[in-house]
C-alpha positions in Angstrom: 24.5 -8.1 7.7 24.0 -9.6 4.6 22.4 -7.5 1.7 22.0 -7.7 -2.1 23.8 -5.0 -3.7 23.5 -3.6 -7.1 26.7 -2.8 -8.7 25.9 -2.5 -12.4 22.7 -2.0 -14.3 21.2 -4.7 -16.7 21.2 -8.3 -16.1 20.4 -9.0 -12.2 22.7 -12.0 -12.5 25.7 -9.9 -13.4 24.8 -6.5 -11.4 23.7 -7.9 -8.1 26.1 -9.2 -5.5 25.5 -10.6 -2.1 27.6 -8.8 0.4 28.5 -7.9 4.1 27.6 -4.4 5.1 27.7 -2.6 8.3 24.4 -2.8 10.4 22.3 0.2 10.0 21.1 2.2 13.0 17.7 4.1 13.1 17.4 7.6 12.9 14.6 10.2 14.1 11.3 8.5 13.6 12.7 5.2 12.2 12.7 1.8 13.2 15.0 -1.2 12.5 13.6 -4.3 11.4 15.4 -7.7 11.3 13.8 -9.2 8.0 12.6 -12.6 7.5 12.1 -11.8 4.0 11.4 -9.0 1.4 9.2 -8.9 -1.6 10.0 -7.5 -5.1 7.8 -5.5 -7.5 8.2 -4.3 -11.2 9.8 -1.1 -10.0 12.8 -3.4 -8.7 13.0 -4.7 -12.3 13.2 -0.9 -13.7 15.8 0.0 -11.1 18.1 -3.0 -12.1 17.8 -2.0 -15.6 18.7 1.7 -14.7 15.1 2.9 -15.7 14.0 4.2 -12.2 14.7 7.7 -11.7 14.4 7.7 -7.9 16.8 4.9 -7.6 19.9 5.5 -5.4 23.3 5.7 -7.1 25.5 2.7 -7.6 26.3 0.8 -5.5 23.0 0.6 -3.9 20.7 -1.8 -2.0 17.2 -1.7 -3.5 13.9 -3.0 -1.9 10.5 -1.5 -1.1 9.5 -3.7 1.7 10.2 -6.1 4.1 8.5 -8.4 6.7 10.2 -9.1 10.2 10.5 -8.1 13.8 11.2 -4.4 15.0 14.5 -4.7 17.0 15.1 -1.0 17.7 13.7 2.0 17.7 15.2 5.7 16.9 14.5 8.8 18.5 11.1 10.0 18.6 9.7 6.6 17.2 7.0 5.1 19.6 8.5 1.9 21.1 4.9 0.2 20.6 6.1 -1.8 17.8 9.1 -3.0 19.6 9.6 -6.7 19.2 6.4 -7.0 17.0 6.1 -8.8 13.7 5.5 -6.1 11.0 5.2 -5.6 7.3 6.9 -2.1 6.3 7.6 0.1 3.3 11.2 0.9 2.9 12.6 3.7 0.9 15.1 1.4 -0.5 17.3 -0.8 1.5 14.7 -3.8 1.6 17.1 -6.4 0.0 18.9 -6.9 3.4 18.9 -8.7 6.7 18.3 -5.6 8.7 16.4 -2.6 7.3 15.2 0.7 8.4 11.4 2.1 8.0 9.7 5.3 8.8 7.7 4.0 12.0 4.5 5.3 10.2 5.2 2.9 7.3 5.0 -0.3 9.6 1.8 -2.2 10.4 1.7 -5.2 12.7 0.7 -8.7 11.0 0.1 -11.9 12.8 2.7 -14.3 13.2 1.0 -16.9 11.3 0.5 -14.7 8.2 2.7 -16.2 5.3 5.6 -14.0 4.4 4.4 -13.6 0.7 0.9 -12.7 1.7 2.5 -10.1 4.1 4.9 -8.8 1.6 1.9 -8.4 -0.9 0.2 -5.9 1.2 3.0 -3.1 1.3 3.9 -1.4 -2.1 1.4 -3.5 -4.2 -1.4 -3.5 -1.6 -1.0 0.3 -0.9 -0.9 1.0 -4.6 -4.0 -0.8 -5.0 -6.1 0.7 -2.1 -4.9 4.1 -2.9 -5.8 3.8 -6.6 -9.4 2.0 -6.0 -10.3 3.8 -2.6 -8.8 7.3 -2.7 -7.7 8.3 -6.2 -11.0 7.1 -7.9 -13.4 5.6 -5.2 -14.9 2.6 -7.0 -18.8 2.4 -7.1 -21.4 -0.1 -7.8 -22.0 -0.3 -11.7 -18.8 1.2 -12.7 -17.0 -0.5 -15.8 -13.4 -1.0 -14.8 -10.4 -1.9 -16.9 -7.5 -3.4 -15.2 -4.1 -3.9 -17.1 -1.5 -6.5 -15.9 -4.5 -8.0 -14.1 -3.0 -11.1 -12.7 0.0 -9.2 -11.3 0.6 -8.1 -7.8 -1.4 -4.8 -8.0 -3.5 -5.9 -10.7 -5.0 -9.0 -8.8 -5.7 -6.8 -5.6 -7.5 -4.0 -8.1 -9.6 -6.9 -9.4 -10.7 -7.9 -5.9 -11.4 -4.3 -4.8 -13.3 -3.6 -8.0 -15.4 -6.7 -7.7 -16.1 -6.1 -4.0 -17.4 -2.5 -5.0 -19.9 -4.1 -7.6 -18.1 -3.2 -10.6 -18.0 -4.9 -14.1 -14.1 -5.9 -14.6 -12.3 -6.1 -17.9 -9.3 -7.8 -17.0 -6.3 -7.6 -19.4 -3.5 -10.4 -19.2 -1.0 -12.2 -21.1 -1.4 -16.0 -21.5 -4.4 -18.6 -20.9 -3.0 -19.6 -17.5 -3.7 -16.0 -16.5 -7.1 -15.8 -18.2 -7.8 -18.8 -15.9 -6.6 -17.0 -12.9 -8.6 -13.9 -13.1 -11.7 -15.7 -14.2 -11.6 -17.9 -11.0 -11.4 -14.4 -9.1 -14.8 -13.6 -10.7 -14.0 -11.3 -13.4 -16.8 -10.9 -16.1 -14.4 -10.1 -19.0 -11.0 -11.9 -19.3 -8.9 -10.7 -22.1 -5.7 -12.3 -23.4 -3.8 -9.4 -25.0 -1.7 -12.2 -26.7 -4.7 -13.2 -28.9 -5.4 -9.8 -30.4 -6.0 -5.9 -29.5 -7.5 -5.8 -26.2 -9.7 -2.6 -27.3 -11.5 -4.6 -29.8 -12.7 -7.1 -27.2 -13.6 -4.3 -24.8 -15.6 -2.2 -27.4 -17.4 -5.3 -28.2 -18.4 -6.2 -24.7 -19.3 -2.5 -23.9 -22.0 -2.6 -26.8 -21.8 1.3 -27.5 -21.1 2.4 -23.7 -17.6 3.4 -22.5 -15.4 2.6 -19.5 -15.5 4.6 -16.2 -11.9 3.8 -15.1 -8.6 2.3 -16.5 -6.0 0.9 -14.0 -3.1 1.1 -16.3 0.4 -0.3 -15.5 1.7 -0.3 -19.0 1.5 3.4 -20.2 2.9 3.9 -23.8 0.4 3.3 -26.5 -2.1 1.7 -24.2 -2.6 5.0 -22.5 -3.8 6.7 -25.7 -6.2 3.5 -26.4 -7.7 3.9 -22.8 -8.3 7.5 -23.3 -10.4 6.8 -26.2 -12.2 3.9 -24.3 -13.3 5.9 -21.3 -16.4 8.3 -21.2 -17.4 11.5 -19.8 -16.5 11.3 -16.0 -14.0 8.6 -16.9 -10.4 8.5 -15.4 -7.2 6.7 -16.7 -5.0 5.9 -13.6 -1.3 5.4 -14.3 0.5 3.5 -11.9 3.4 1.9 -14.1 5.2 2.1 -17.3 5.9 -1.6 -18.2 6.1 -0.7 -21.9 9.1 1.3 -21.4 10.8 -1.6 -19.6 10.3 -3.9 -22.6 12.1 -1.6 -24.9 16.1 -1.1 -25.7 18.0 1.6 -27.4 19.2 5.2 -27.2 15.6 6.3 -28.3 13.4 4.0 -26.3 12.2 6.7 -23.7 11.5 9.1 -26.8 9.4 6.3 -28.4 7.6 5.4 -25.0 6.5 9.0 -24.7 5.7 9.5 -28.2 3.3 6.5 -27.9 1.2 8.0 -25.3 0.4 10.9 -27.6 -0.4 14.6 -26.7 -2.6 15.6 -23.8 -4.2 18.8 -24.1 -5.8 20.0 -20.6 -8.7 22.2 -22.1 -9.9 18.9 -24.2 -9.8 17.0 -20.9 -12.1 19.6 -19.3 -14.4 19.8 -22.4 -14.9 15.9 -22.4 -14.9 15.7 -18.5 -12.1 13.2 -18.5 -9.2 12.9 -16.0 -5.8 11.4 -15.6 -4.4 10.4 -12.4 -0.7 9.3 -12.0 0.5 7.2 -9.0 3.9 6.9 -7.6 3.8 5.3 -3.9 7.5 6.6 -3.3 6.4 10.3 -3.8 3.2 9.9 -1.7 5.4 8.4 1.2 7.7 11.4 0.8 5.2 14.0 0.8 1.9 12.4 2.2 3.3 9.8 4.6 -0.1 9.8 6.7 -2.1 8.7 3.4 0.4 5.8 2.7 0.2 5.0 6.4 -3.7 4.8 6.1 -3.5 2.5 3.0 -1.0 0.3 4.8 -3.2 -0.1 7.7 -6.4 -0.7 5.6 -5.1 -3.3 3.5 -3.5 -5.2 6.3 -6.8 -5.2 8.3 -8.7 -6.4 5.0 -6.4 -9.2 4.3 -6.2 -10.3 7.9 -10.2 -10.2 8.2 -10.3 -12.1 4.8 -11.6 -9.2 2.6 -8.5 -9.4 0.4 -6.7 -12.5 -0.8 -3.4 -11.9 -2.3 -2.1 -14.5 -4.6 1.5 -15.7 -3.9 3.4 -17.1 -7.0 6.2 -18.0 -5.1 8.2 -17.8 -1.8 11.8 -18.2 -2.5 15.3 -18.5 -0.8 16.8 -15.1 -1.1 19.9 -16.5 -3.1 17.2 -16.7 -6.0 16.8 -12.9 -6.1 18.4 -12.5 -9.6 16.3 -15.1 -11.5 13.3 -14.1 -9.7 13.8 -10.5 -10.9 14.3 -11.9 -14.6 11.1 -13.9 -14.3 9.0 -11.0 -13.0 10.5 -8.7 -15.6 9.6 -11.1 -18.4 6.1 -11.4 -17.3 6.3 -15.0 -16.1 4.8 -14.8 -12.5 1.3 -14.1 -11.4 0.7 -12.3 -8.2 3.5 -11.8 -5.4 7.1 -13.0 -5.5 9.0 -12.8 -2.0 12.5 -13.9 -0.9 13.2 -15.4 2.4 16.3 -15.1 4.3 15.2 -17.8 6.9 14.6 -20.5 3.8 18.3 -19.7 2.6 19.6 -20.6 6.0 17.6 -23.6 6.1 18.5 -24.6 2.4 14.8 -24.9 1.7 13.3 -24.2 -1.8 9.5 -23.5 -1.2 8.9 -23.2 -5.1 10.6 -22.3 -8.0 9.9 -19.4 -10.5 8.6 -20.3 -13.9 
């Protein structure tokens, strides 16, 4: 099979190679999927840069999700998915024509559901659903801040918050992304490139406080958001994009320093909470929760309740520049790569 293998950390153009590898065989509880394509996430960018702790040692095949057909089932895995088109979460190995997945981490999807939409329902969809429906169930009237609101997880969090009757403060970078989140219906679209987002939030709140912050950036924004939420409020951390933007031997130390000191007793006294989300760890220790999230988000998308925005569906040969664009903040919504498009020599669109 063909697969994109990471040989060195840093620039994806230099570190990734398209190679031939032996076909994998499904183990107990696993299925083998012939992938039509796969999605990429910011965690992939961090892994390529050598900043993702759970990433496998080099050389390795990254990738957290695939869309394709189940072609084999391992011992103990139900054969109900045999031959069906599915979206699946993979614990790496997704950048390949054949990928393994836990049978519980698969959900059937209609044949006519576009590749990019289906891929958006895996890592990003499950993260958003877990955050807004399980970790901090959103209710009408809540004031919700969403960082990276035009990103893959962010745009789904925005939709879930609006459906729950929340007032949404969406932080994005650039006028085109402001227009995008406004089109989704957010009440307060904030361009972080024009000035500190917290000033705009405080003005709009008019003395009130936030109930929830969904934060994919961390660093100094975490400390800021802890000051913006009120009693009963929660900061939900699901990424560390600020760490990915820094280089040098002390980058991690500066990143942690920027977040500030958290004293648990003060959280209790002020009735504030912090929730961390790592879907990889949830998949390892609570696979039934991830399975519930995947089934729910697929059901909502197929029924029209969620509408993932797809930035681009590209030939798989464009994986390195696609990762560069994602890491530079040049995308909105989901970016997917297609093995079939590569074989046909067709480019659906290009990454900006």
